[in-house]
N, C-alpha and C positions, 0 to 999 in steps of 0.2 A: 376520684370518680366523677365523671361527667354523665349528663342525661341528655337524651333525644327524646322530645316529647312528640306523641300522637295523640289523635282525637279519640282513640278507643283503645281498649286492650287487645282486641284483634288485629289492629292495625299494627301494633307494636309486635304482636307475636308473628304476624306475617313479615315483618321486615327483619326480624332476628332468624326467622326461618330461611328467608331468602338469601341472607348472608351466609349462613351456615351451608347451604347448597352451593353456593358460589365458591366457597373455600374447599369443596370437595368432600364433605362430609355427606355419608351415607344416610338415607332415611333409616331409622333404627338404631343408629348409633348416636349421632350428636344430633338431636332435633333442631335445637336453638342454639346460636353462637353467644348471645348476650342475655342475661337475665332482664327482667322488667319490674316495675312496681306501678301499681295504681294509685292515683292521686288520692290523699286522704280527705279532702274537701271538695274535690271536683271531680269524682268518678263519672264517666267512665275513662276519663283522661289519663293516659299510661305514658311512661317513659322507659326506654331503653337505659340499662346500667351499662355505660362504656368506660372501661379503664382508660386512662390519659394514654397507655402505650399502645391502645388498639384503635384508635382513631383513623388509621389507615385503612380499616375495613369498610370506611363510610365513604360516602360522595362527598366531593368538595362542598356542596351545599349543605348537606347535612352537619358537616363539621363546622360551619358558620352558625348553625343552628344550636349547639351544644351548649347547655347550661351548667353551671358549677353548683357545688352543694349550697352556697349561700343563697343562690337564686332559689332553688328548691326549697329551703327551709324558710325563707321570706314569702313564699307563694302558697303555703299551706299543703305541700306534698307530704309531710310527715305528720304523724300524731303529735301533740304537744308533750314534751318531755315531762315526767311526773317527778318533783321532789320529795324525797322521803321525808 
């Protein structure tokens, strides 16, 4: 999984909504193409979750801005793991 970071959750939702419309999805069927997450440590910063085989749905600039799992973990995007 790759991640495309946006300053707010609304900005991420707007972009994934736009992608769905550009792919021909009709309102009421598929509202959003990609899911998204909100930063655990820096909300409202949010990121689209982009499977590696779907980067073709992004602009060339967006592709250069994608972050990997290691980056996201190192930068506080996910809650700390709990050891039993």
